[in-house]
C-alpha positions as CSV (number, residue, x, y, z in Angstrom):
1,M,0.0,0.0,0.0
2,S,1.5,3.4,-1.0
3,R,1.6,6.4,1.3
4,R,-1.0,8.1,-0.8
5,A,-3.4,5.2,-0.3
6,L,-2.8,5.1,3.3
7,L,-3.8,8.7,3.7
8,R,-7.3,7.7,2.6
9,V,-7.5,5.3,5.5
10,G,-8.0,8.4,7.7
11,A,-6.7,9.8,10.9
12,C,-7.7,6.6,12.9
13,L,-4.1,5.3,12.5
14,A,-2.4,8.1,14.3
15,V,-1.3,6.0,17.2
16,A,1.9,6.2,19.4
17,A,5.1,4.6,18.2
18,A,4.6,1.6,20.5
19,G,1.0,2.4,20.6
20,L,-2.2,0.7,20.8
21,K,-5.8,1.8,20.8
22,T,-9.2,0.2,20.5
23,I,-12.0,1.7,18.5
24,A,-15.4,0.7,19.7
25,G,-18.4,0.5,17.5
26,N,-21.5,-1.6,16.9
27,A,-19.4,-4.5,15.6
28,A,-16.4,-6.0,17.5
29,P,-13.9,-3.3,18.5
30,T,-10.9,-2.9,16.3
31,T,-7.4,-2.8,17.9
32,E,-4.7,-0.8,16.1
33,Y,-0.9,-0.8,16.4
34,R,1.8,0.9,14.5
35,I,5.3,-0.7,14.3
36,G,8.4,0.7,12.6
37,P,11.3,-1.5,11.6
38,A,14.5,0.7,11.7
39,P,18.1,0.6,12.8
40,G,18.6,0.8,16.5
41,R,20.9,-0.2,19.4
42,A,20.5,-2.7,22.1
43,R,22.5,-4.1,25.1
44,L,22.4,-7.8,24.3
45,K,25.0,-9.0,26.7
46,G,24.2,-7.0,29.8
47,S,24.4,-3.4,31.1
48,D,28.2,-3.4,31.3
49,A,28.6,-4.7,27.7
50,P,28.8,-2.4,24.6
51,E,25.7,-1.6,22.7
52,T,25.1,-3.6,19.6
53,A,23.8,-2.0,16.4
54,V,20.6,-3.9,15.5
55,W,17.5,-3.6,13.5
56,S,14.4,-3.4,15.6
57,Y,10.7,-2.6,15.7
58,N,9.9,0.6,17.5
59,G,13.4,0.6,18.9
60,Q,12.8,-2.5,20.9
61,I,14.4,-6.0,21.0
62,P,12.2,-8.0,20.7
63,G,9.6,-5.8,19.0
64,P,6.5,-4.6,20.9
65,E,4.4,-7.4,22.4
66,I,1.1,-7.3,20.4
67,R,-1.9,-8.4,22.4
68,L,-5.1,-9.1,20.7
69,R,-8.5,-10.7,21.5
70,Q,-9.7,-13.8,19.7
71,G,-12.2,-13.0,17.0
72,E,-11.7,-9.2,17.2
73,P,-10.2,-7.3,14.2
74,V,-6.9,-5.6,14.2
75,R,-5.1,-3.1,12.0
76,I,-1.3,-2.9,12.1
77,L,0.4,-0.1,10.2
78,V,4.0,-1.0,9.3
79,E,6.2,2.0,8.5
80,N,9.5,1.0,6.9
81,G,12.5,2.9,8.4
82,L,15.1,0.6,6.9
83,G,17.2,1.3,3.9
84,E,15.8,-1.7,2.1
85,D,12.5,-3.4,1.3
86,T,10.7,-5.3,4.1
87,T,7.4,-7.1,4.9
88,V,5.9,-8.6,8.0
89,H,4.7,-12.2,8.2
90,W,2.2,-12.9,11.1
91,H,3.5,-16.3,11.9
92,G,0.9,-19.0,12.7
93,I,-2.1,-16.7,12.2
94,R,-4.8,-18.1,9.9
95,L,-5.5,-14.9,7.9
96,P,-6.3,-13.8,4.4
97,N,-3.6,-14.5,1.8
98,A,-3.1,-10.8,1.0
99,M,-2.1,-10.2,4.6
100,D,0.5,-13.0,4.8
101,G,3.6,-10.8,4.2
102,V,5.5,-12.7,1.5
103,P,6.9,-10.1,-1.0
104,G,5.8,-10.6,-4.6
105,L,3.7,-13.6,-3.7
106,T,1.0,-12.1,-1.5
107,Q,1.9,-8.3,-1.5
108,P,4.3,-5.8,-2.9
109,P,7.4,-5.3,-0.7
110,I,7.2,-2.3,1.6
111,R,9.8,0.2,0.1
112,P,12.0,2.3,2.3
113,G,10.0,5.2,3.7
114,E,6.7,3.6,2.7
115,S,4.0,1.9,4.7
116,F,1.6,-1.0,4.5
117,L,-1.6,-1.6,6.4
118,Y,-2.3,-5.2,7.6
119,E,-5.8,-6.0,8.6
120,F,-7.1,-9.4,9.9
121,T,-9.2,-11.0,12.5
122,P,-7.4,-13.7,14.4
123,P,-9.7,-16.8,14.6
124,D,-7.4,-18.6,17.1
125,A,-6.2,-17.8,20.6
126,G,-2.6,-18.6,21.4
127,T,1.0,-17.7,21.2
128,F,2.2,-16.4,17.8
129,W,4.9,-14.1,16.5
130,Y,5.9,-11.7,13.7
131,H,9.0,-11.2,11.6
132,P,10.1,-10.1,8.1
133,H,9.9,-12.2,5.0
134,A,12.2,-10.1,3.0
135,N,16.0,-10.4,3.1
136,S,15.1,-12.7,6.0
137,L,18.6,-13.8,6.9
138,Q,19.8,-10.3,7.7
139,Q,16.5,-8.7,8.9
140,L,15.7,-11.5,11.3
141,G,19.3,-12.1,12.2
142,R,19.7,-8.4,13.1
143,G,16.8,-8.4,15.5
144,L,13.4,-8.0,13.7
145,A,11.1,-10.2,15.6
146,G,8.3,-9.8,18.1
147,A,5.6,-11.8,19.9
148,L,1.9,-11.7,19.1
149,I,-0.4,-13.0,21.8
150,V,-4.1,-13.7,21.1
151,E,-5.9,-14.0,24.4
152,E,-8.5,-16.6,25.2
153,A,-12.0,-15.4,26.2
154,E,-11.7,-17.7,29.2
155,P,-8.0,-18.2,30.0
156,I,-6.8,-21.0,32.4
157,E,-6.2,-20.0,36.0
158,V,-2.6,-19.2,36.8
159,D,-0.8,-16.7,39.1
160,R,1.3,-15.3,36.3
161,D,1.4,-15.3,32.5
162,L,5.0,-14.9,31.3
163,L,6.5,-14.6,27.8
164,W,10.1,-15.7,26.9
165,V,11.1,-14.6,23.5
166,L,14.4,-16.5,22.8
167,G,16.9,-15.0,20.4
168,D,20.2,-16.2,19.0
169,W,22.9,-13.8,17.8
170,R,26.4,-14.2,16.3
171,L,28.5,-11.4,17.8
172,D,32.1,-10.5,17.1
173,T,34.7,-9.6,19.8
174,E,33.5,-6.0,19.8
175,G,29.9,-7.1,20.6
176,Q,28.7,-6.3,17.1
177,I,26.7,-8.5,14.8
178,A,29.2,-10.6,12.8
179,P,29.2,-10.4,9.0
180,G,28.9,-13.5,6.8
181,F,25.1,-13.9,6.4
182,G,24.3,-16.4,3.7
183,S,27.5,-18.5,4.0
184,P,27.2,-21.4,1.5
185,M,28.8,-23.7,4.1
186,E,26.2,-22.9,6.7
187,A,23.4,-23.0,4.1
188,A,24.3,-26.7,3.4
189,M,24.6,-27.7,7.0
190,S,23.0,-26.4,10.3
191,G,22.6,-22.7,9.3
192,R,23.8,-19.6,11.1
193,V,23.9,-20.8,14.7
194,G,25.0,-17.9,16.9
195,N,27.2,-17.5,20.0
196,T,24.9,-15.4,22.2
197,V,21.4,-16.3,23.4
198,T,19.1,-13.6,24.7
199,L,15.8,-13.9,26.7
200,N,13.4,-11.0,25.9
201,G,16.3,-9.2,24.2
202,A,18.7,-9.2,27.1
203,A,21.3,-11.5,28.7
204,P,19.2,-14.0,30.6
205,A,18.7,-13.3,34.3
206,D,17.3,-15.4,37.1
207,L,13.5,-15.4,37.2
208,E,12.3,-14.8,40.7
209,V,9.5,-17.1,41.7
210,R,7.6,-18.1,44.9
211,A,7.0,-21.6,46.0
212,G,3.5,-22.7,45.4
213,E,2.6,-20.4,42.6
214,R,1.5,-21.6,39.1
215,I,3.0,-19.9,36.1
216,R,2.0,-20.0,32.4
217,L,5.2,-19.7,30.4
218,R,5.0,-18.9,26.7
219,L,8.2,-19.8,24.8
220,V,9.0,-18.4,21.3
221,N,12.2,-19.3,19.4
222,T,13.0,-16.5,17.0
223,S,16.5,-17.8,16.1
224,L,17.7,-18.1,12.5
225,A,18.9,-21.6,13.1
226,R,19.5,-22.6,16.8
227,I,17.4,-25.5,17.9
228,M,16.9,-25.7,21.7
229,A,16.3,-28.7,24.0
230,L,15.3,-27.2,27.4
231,R,15.4,-29.1,30.7
232,F,13.9,-27.6,33.8
233,E,15.8,-28.8,36.8
234,G,13.6,-29.9,39.7
235,H,10.4,-29.0,37.9
236,R,7.8,-30.8,35.8
237,P,6.5,-28.5,33.0
238,V,3.2,-29.4,31.4
239,V,2.8,-28.6,27.7
240,V,-0.7,-27.1,27.1
241,A,-0.3,-25.7,23.6
242,V,2.0,-26.2,20.6
243,D,2.5,-23.4,18.1
244,G,-0.5,-21.6,19.7
245,Q,-2.9,-24.5,19.4
246,P,-4.1,-26.3,22.5
247,C,-3.3,-29.9,23.0
248,D,-4.1,-32.5,25.6
249,P,-1.9,-31.4,28.6
250,Y,1.2,-33.6,29.0
251,E,4.6,-33.8,30.5
252,P,7.4,-34.7,28.0
253,A,8.5,-38.2,28.6
254,D,12.1,-37.4,29.2
255,G,11.6,-33.9,30.6
256,R,13.2,-32.4,27.4
257,L,11.4,-29.8,25.4
258,L,12.5,-29.4,21.8
259,L,12.0,-25.9,20.5
260,A,13.2,-25.2,16.9
261,P,13.2,-21.9,15.1
262,A,9.7,-20.5,14.7
263,M,8.2,-23.0,17.2
264,R,6.2,-22.0,20.3
265,L,5.3,-23.9,23.4
266,D,2.9,-22.9,26.2
267,L,3.8,-24.5,29.5
268,V,2.2,-24.6,32.9
269,I,4.6,-25.0,35.8
270,D,3.8,-25.4,39.4
271,M,6.6,-23.9,41.5
272,Q,7.3,-26.8,43.9
273,G,10.9,-26.0,44.7
274,E,12.3,-25.1,48.1
275,P,12.2,-21.4,49.2
276,G,15.7,-19.8,48.9
277,K,17.0,-22.3,46.3
278,R,17.9,-21.9,42.6
279,Y,17.0,-24.3,39.8
280,A,18.8,-24.2,36.5
281,I,17.1,-24.3,33.1
282,R,19.5,-25.7,30.5
283,D,19.7,-26.1,26.8
284,D,21.6,-29.3,25.7
285,F,20.5,-29.8,22.1
286,Y,24.1,-29.6,20.6
287,E,26.3,-32.3,22.1
288,G,29.1,-30.8,24.1
289,L,27.7,-27.3,23.8
290,G,25.2,-27.3,26.6
291,Y,24.7,-24.1,28.7
292,E,22.6,-22.7,31.4
293,L,19.9,-20.5,29.8
294,T,18.5,-19.1,33.0
295,S,17.1,-20.3,36.4
296,F,14.2,-20.2,38.7
297,A,15.3,-18.3,41.8
298,Y,13.0,-19.0,44.7
299,S,12.3,-16.2,47.3
300,S,12.6,-17.1,50.9
301,Q,8.8,-16.4,51.4
302,P,6.7,-19.3,52.6
303,P,4.8,-21.1,49.8
304,L,1.9,-19.3,48.3
305,R,-0.1,-22.5,48.7
306,E,0.8,-25.9,50.1
307,N,-0.7,-28.0,47.3
308,P,-0.8,-27.2,43.5
309,L,-3.7,-25.1,42.4
310,D,-6.8,-27.2,41.9
311,A,-7.8,-25.9,38.4
312,S,-7.9,-27.4,34.9
313,L,-4.8,-27.1,32.7
314,R,-6.8,-27.6,29.5
315,L,-7.0,-24.6,27.2
316,P,-10.3,-23.9,25.3
317,G,-10.1,-25.3,21.8
318,N,-9.8,-23.2,18.7
319,P,-12.2,-23.4,15.7
320,L,-9.9,-25.5,13.5
321,P,-11.6,-27.5,10.7
322,R,-11.0,-31.2,11.3
323,P,-9.7,-33.2,8.4
324,D,-11.6,-36.2,7.3
325,L,-8.8,-38.8,6.9
326,Q,-11.0,-41.3,5.1
327,S,-11.6,-38.9,2.2
328,A,-8.4,-37.0,2.3
329,T,-6.3,-36.5,-0.8
330,R,-2.8,-37.8,-0.3
331,H,0.5,-36.0,-1.1
332,E,4.2,-36.8,-0.5
333,L,6.9,-34.1,-0.2
334,L,10.5,-35.3,-0.2
335,L,13.2,-33.1,1.3
336,E,16.6,-33.6,-0.2
337,G,20.0,-31.9,-0.4
338,G,22.5,-30.3,1.9
339,M,25.9,-31.6,2.9
340,P,25.8,-35.4,3.3
341,G,27.4,-37.6,5.9
342,M,27.1,-35.2,8.9
343,N,25.2,-35.4,12.2
344,N,24.0,-31.8,12.4
345,M,26.4,-31.0,15.2
346,Q,24.9,-33.7,17.3
347,G,26.5,-36.9,18.5
348,G,29.7,-38.5,17.4
349,A,31.8,-36.5,15.0
350,G,29.3,-33.8,14.2
351,M,31.5,-30.9,15.4
352,Q,34.7,-32.5,14.1
353,G,33.1,-33.0,10.7
354,M,32.0,-29.4,10.6
355,A,35.5,-28.2,11.5
356,K,36.9,-30.3,8.5
357,M,34.3,-28.7,6.2
358,M,35.3,-25.2,7.3
359,S,39.0,-25.9,6.7
360,G,38.4,-27.7,3.4
361,G,36.1,-25.2,1.7
362,M,32.8,-26.0,-0.1
363,G,34.0,-27.1,-3.5
364,G,32.9,-24.1,-5.4
365,M,29.5,-23.5,-3.8
366,K,28.3,-19.9,-4.3
367,H,26.1,-17.5,-2.2
368,G,22.5,-17.9,-3.2
369,Q,22.9,-21.3,-4.9
370,A,20.2,-23.9,-4.3
371,V,21.5,-26.8,-2.2
372,W,18.1,-28.1,-1.0
373,S,15.0,-29.3,-2.8
374,I,11.4,-30.4,-2.3
375,N,10.3,-33.1,-4.8
376,G,13.3,-32.2,-6.9
377,T,12.5,-28.5,-7.1
378,A,14.2,-25.6,-5.3
379,M,13.0,-22.1,-4.6
380,T,15.6,-19.7,-3.2
381,G,15.3,-16.4,-1.4
382,D,12.2,-15.1,0.5
383,G,9.4,-15.1,-2.1
384,H,8.9,-13.3,-5.3
385,A,6.4,-12.7,-8.1
386,G,5.7,-15.6,-10.4
387,M,6.4,-18.5,-8.0
388,Q,4.7,-21.5,-9.5
389,P,3.0,-23.9,-7.0
390,L,4.4,-27.3,-6.5
391,V,1.0,-28.7,-5.6
392,T,-2.5,-27.5,-6.1
393,L,-5.0,-28.3,-3.3
394,A,-8.7,-28.5,-3.8
395,R,-10.3,-25.8,-1.6
396,G,-12.5,-27.1,1.2
397,Q,-11.1,-30.7,0.9
398,S,-9.0,-32.6,3.5
399,H,-5.4,-33.3,2.6
400,F,-3.0,-35.9,4.1
401,V,0.6,-34.9,3.5
402,T,3.6,-37.1,4.2
403,L,6.9,-35.2,4.7
404,R,10.0,-37.3,4.3
405,N,13.4,-35.9,5.3
406,R,16.0,-37.6,3.2
407,T,18.8,-35.3,4.4
408,A,21.4,-35.5,7.2
409,W,20.0,-32.4,8.9
410,W,17.2,-31.2,11.0
411,H,14.4,-29.1,9.5
412,P,11.5,-27.2,11.2
413,M,9.0,-27.1,8.3
414,H,6.5,-24.2,8.4
415,L,3.3,-24.0,6.5
416,H,1.8,-20.5,6.0
417,G,-1.9,-19.9,6.4
418,F,-2.9,-23.1,8.2
419,S,-2.5,-25.2,11.3
420,F,-2.2,-28.9,10.7
421,R,-2.8,-32.0,12.8
422,V,0.4,-33.9,13.4
423,L,-0.7,-37.5,13.0
424,S,2.4,-39.8,13.1
425,R,6.2,-39.8,13.1
426,N,8.1,-42.7,11.6
427,G,4.9,-44.8,11.7
428,A,4.1,-44.2,15.4
429,A,1.1,-42.1,16.2
430,V,1.8,-38.7,17.7
431,P,-0.1,-38.5,21.0
432,H,-1.8,-35.6,22.9
433,N,-3.9,-34.3,20.0
434,Q,-1.2,-32.0,18.6
435,W,-1.7,-29.3,16.0
436,A,1.1,-27.1,14.7
437,D,2.2,-24.8,12.0
438,T,5.9,-25.8,12.2
439,V,7.0,-29.4,12.6
440,L,10.6,-30.4,13.5
441,M,12.0,-33.2,11.4
442,A,15.1,-35.1,12.5
443,P,17.4,-36.7,9.8
444,D,15.5,-39.5,8.0
445,D,12.2,-38.6,9.7
446,S,8.9,-39.3,8.0
447,V,6.0,-37.2,9.4
448,D,2.3,-37.4,8.5
449,I,0.2,-34.3,8.8
450,A,-3.4,-33.4,7.7
451,F,-5.5,-30.3,7.3
452,V,-8.5,-28.8,5.6
453,A,-7.5,-26.5,2.7
454,D,-10.1,-23.9,3.5
455,N,-8.0,-20.8,3.0
456,P,-7.6,-19.8,-0.7
457,G,-4.4,-18.5,-2.2
458,D,-0.7,-19.3,-2.7
459,W,1.0,-20.3,0.5
460,M,4.6,-20.8,1.4
461,L,5.9,-24.1,2.8
462,H,9.6,-23.8,3.9
463,C,12.2,-24.8,6.4
464,H,12.5,-22.1,9.2
465,I,16.2,-22.6,9.5
466,T,16.5,-19.5,7.4
467,D,19.7,-20.5,5.5
468,H,17.9,-23.6,4.4
469,Q,14.9,-21.7,3.2
470,T,16.9,-19.2,1.2
471,A,19.0,-22.0,-0.3
472,G,16.1,-23.9,-1.8
473,L,14.1,-25.6,0.9
474,M,11.0,-23.7,0.1
475,T,7.9,-24.2,-2.2
476,V,4.4,-22.9,-2.8
477,L,1.1,-24.8,-2.2
478,R,-1.9,-23.3,-4.1
479,V,-5.4,-23.6,-2.6
480,E,-8.1,-23.0,-5.2
């Protein structure tokens, strides 16, 4: 939308920079935000560390937390203060195709100094997020990400509702973002994994808690490539939603919570530690590279209550159309490519193998070259005009899709515009009635998903390890 067109929208969009207002009327009230991506500065490693030059929304890392109500319309004006094109993708929201934020495919890019008005009504409550879909490696890697929370009409009973936006940065010795985005080596392997993890845009600090309280913890992984495996020492987190969609509440069998780029988990945790003690939360996904992310630091106060809160952990369901598996049309998508013979930095010789690749070069691979494919086709970049669909899905019909990972690497595969039921993994049924918009696939995994193609348009399907996406692991599904 051009600046001239936006002037016709009227003065109703004159909101504060981080601002929010609600316009009441006969219909559901409309909430409005204005966010501006632009260069900024942030202290990512603590108050004593140097400031890092970043790109941010409204000068904040992460961007402003957008809070909406389920079923109520929103208008979000995005004003581009960068020196390059951008868009915003509202990750996980089932919205009209024209609002999906893919440059060329669903909208014109937002040029420097121009604006675009996004309008949609979120049908689902849950934890979502927003980020660019233009020059994604640099824009996301330099800080452009924020959380979007759609509140339930009747939320579950907890003492506190907390949000952890987890970010991963590669900083140099001066505390600045290191160059080298789009490395062909990284594109063919694990992607650009950083060396600094932040929690809500800062160096993680202890979370002060009180024995006996119940916390809802919303986790969002905004990393370019870092996969996390979180363990909560001395606690038993219960997963109540995956990618914003409620599931049957469950405790992970081994206490390990996998959180890949773009994924979200909603947890409920009863604080049953001892007053005055500290309990670590660790990430141990990459073998030999585990670290303490943060901790629960208990106050010396007596417990808020002696026994866990006697209230249901089950979130109210969202209005997702249920696929009919008997009549569903079947499809198979085969993921191939990447550097063979590696273990994705996990187990055995993963790190040693990577070191050898770094010293030996990439055999002539070039920046922007396709090294991944889906069903033998590769789409590179972030989206552009004229992208032809790999598969056309009949609108209103159920579709059963088998994703097969025939690579040596992990891939969080994200589908725009839909949430899908995760049915099985490697032939075993996936329990707990799980829905998602991003499914993490280990090397050689085969995952079955299903959904109703009720949202017309051209929709991206891609790996959310951004180097993989831009190097070919991306395609378009058309619903018509």
